[in-house]
N, C-alpha and C positions, 0 to 999 in steps of 0.2 A: 490559878494566877492568870489575871487577865492581861490582854495584849492591846495595845492602840491599834485602832482600825485603820490608821494611816500606814502601818506596816504591811497592810494587806490590800494594795490597790484594787485587786480584782474584787474583794468583797465590798469595798466602798463603791465600786463601779456598779455592782449588781443592785446595791441598795438605792443608788441614783436613778437606775433605770426603772425599778419597781416604783419608786416615787413618781417618775414621770408618768408611768402608765396609770397610776392611781389618780393623777392629777387630770389626765385626758378623760378618764372614765368619770370621775366626779363631775368635771365641767360638762360632759355629755349629758349626764343626768339633770344637771341644773338648768342646762339651755333647753333640754327637753321638756321639762316641767314648765319653763317660761314660754315656750311655743304654743303651749295649749291656751293661753290667753288670747292672742290673736285668732287662733282658729276658732275658739267659741264666739269671738266678737264678729269675725267675718261670717260665720253661719248664722248668727242672730240678725245681723244686717241684712244678710240675704233672705231670711225668712220674712223679716218685716217689710222690707221693700219689694218682695216677690220678683227681683231682678232676674233670677234664674228661670222662672216660670214663663217669661217673655221669649226665652229662646227654645227653638226646637232641639231635640236630642242630638241631631246631626251638627247643628251650630254650637250647641254647648260642648260636644266633644272636641271640635276643632279649637274653640276657646281655651279649653282645658289644655289641649296638647300644646298649643303655642305659648300660653301663659306659664305652664307648669315647667316645661323644658327650657323656655327663655330664662326664667327665673333660676332654675337649677344650674344652667350654664354660667349665669352671672355669679352665683354662689360659689361655684368652684373656681371662678377666675379670681374671686376676692377673698377666698378662705382664709389667706394670711394677712388680710389687711383689716383695718377698723371698719370697712364697709360689710364685712362678712356677716356679722351677727344682725345688722339692721335688714340686709338683704333676706336673711333666712326667715326672720320675723314677718317680713313683707310676704314671703312666699306662703307662710303657715296661714296668714290672713287670706290670701288668695285661695288656698286650699279650703279654707273655712266657707268662703263664698261658694265654692264648687260644690260643697257638701249641703248647701241650703235647700236644694230640690228635693233630695231624699229626707232630710229632716223634717222639712214642711210636710211632706206626704206622710211620714209617720206621726207627726203631731196631729195631722187631721183625724188620726184613730182615736177611738175612745180611750184606750190605754197607752197612746202614743209617749207620754212622759216617763211612764214605767218602763216602757220599751227601750228608750233611750238611755236610762240609767242602767238597765240591764245589760245593754251592749258596751255601756262604758265600763261597768263592772267587770264583764267578760273580757275586754280587751285588757283592762289592767291585770286581771288574773294570768292572762297569757303572757303579758310582759313580765311579771314578776316570776312566773314560772320558767320562762327562758333565760331571765337573768340569773336564777338560781342554778339552772343547768350549766351555765358557763363555768361554774366553779367545780361542778361534779365532773363534766366531760374533760378529759386530759388530751384527748387526740386532736390533731390539726383538722379543722373543718373547712379549710380552704378550697378543697375539691368540690364540696358541695355547692359553692357559690356559682360555678359554671352551670351546673344542672338546674339551679334555682333561676338563673338568668334566662335559660332557654325557656323554662316554664313561664315565666313572666312575658317573654316575647309571644309565646303561643296563647296566653290568656288575653293579652292585648288584641291580637288578631281576631281571635273568637269572639270578644266583647265588641269590637268594631262590626264584625259580621252579624252579630246578635241585634244590632240597631236596626238592621234591614230586615232580619228574619223574624224577630219579635218572638222567640220561643222562650216560654216561661221555664220549661224543664232545663233548657241549655243555661239559662240565667241562674237557676238554683244550682246547678252543677258547678259552674264557674265561680259562683260565690263560696261554695265549699271548698274548691280546689284553692281558691285565693287565700282563704282564711289559712289554710295548711301550708302553702308556700310562703306567705309572709310571716308566719309565725316562726318557721325555721330560719326566715332571713333575719329575724331579730336576734336569734341565737348566733347565727354567724356573724353578724356586725358587732355585737358586743364582745364576742370571743376575739375578734380581730383586734379590738381596743385592748382587751385584757392580755393578749399575747404580744402587743407591741407592733402589730402589722399596721395598724391605723393609728397615726400620731396626732391628727388634726381633729379637735373635737367638733368643729363646725360641720365637717364632712361626716364624721360619726353620727352626729345628732340628725343631719339631713336623712341618712340611710335609714336609721331607727324610725324616724318620725314617719317616712314614707310607709313602712311596713305597718305601723301602729294605724295609720290612717286607712290603709287597706283592710287591714283586720276590723276595725270599727265599722267601716262603711259596709263592708260585706256582711258582717254580723248583724249589723241593724237592719240590712235589707231581708235577711232571712227571718229575723224575728217578727219584721213587719208582714211578711207573707204567711208564716205558720202561727204567729201569736196575736197578730192584730185583731181587735175587736172593733167592728163597724157598727155604727148606729142603726 
């Protein structure tokens, strides 16, 4: 015998909560896919104009820090307004520009195009792998976020130091660590949406995008070092 769901408000509430979480997750995936367009456009413009090559590594780092953190602050301030999505897309365009130096260097290799596609495929595989794990892992991953944040801070300090040290071994080590840390970040951020801890899809997209960006750029750098064919 069936019963009207209205007789069970708790059941109805559970359904609405699940629907809301699915909506946030769905919007996050859609916005994440859309954000790839300005990223590719920014990287293409950066490579064609060579704008990033005119800057020294130190100046490039300063521009990156100021631009990236300034735009991220603006996105968080406007995440609940109509300006949130355009700001996020503007941020991804900027990040594409910042990626142009690395992309241009790899494209200068004999097999540069295939290396970029390999890095893209590898990043996609990591993303889908982490997305699948969110459904498999039932435990709360919130505690991991604190350790990952500390890891990111240490990575940033080491990367800034390596601008002056110029150690290839350190750069390779940091790239491997970055791929590992940001892969786990994808898992944690998607799990936060799935469990309802993150209810804003713009914030969720920003977090996952940054992780994907770092996975891709570090993976591409490693492929360029170990798999690049020079004329």
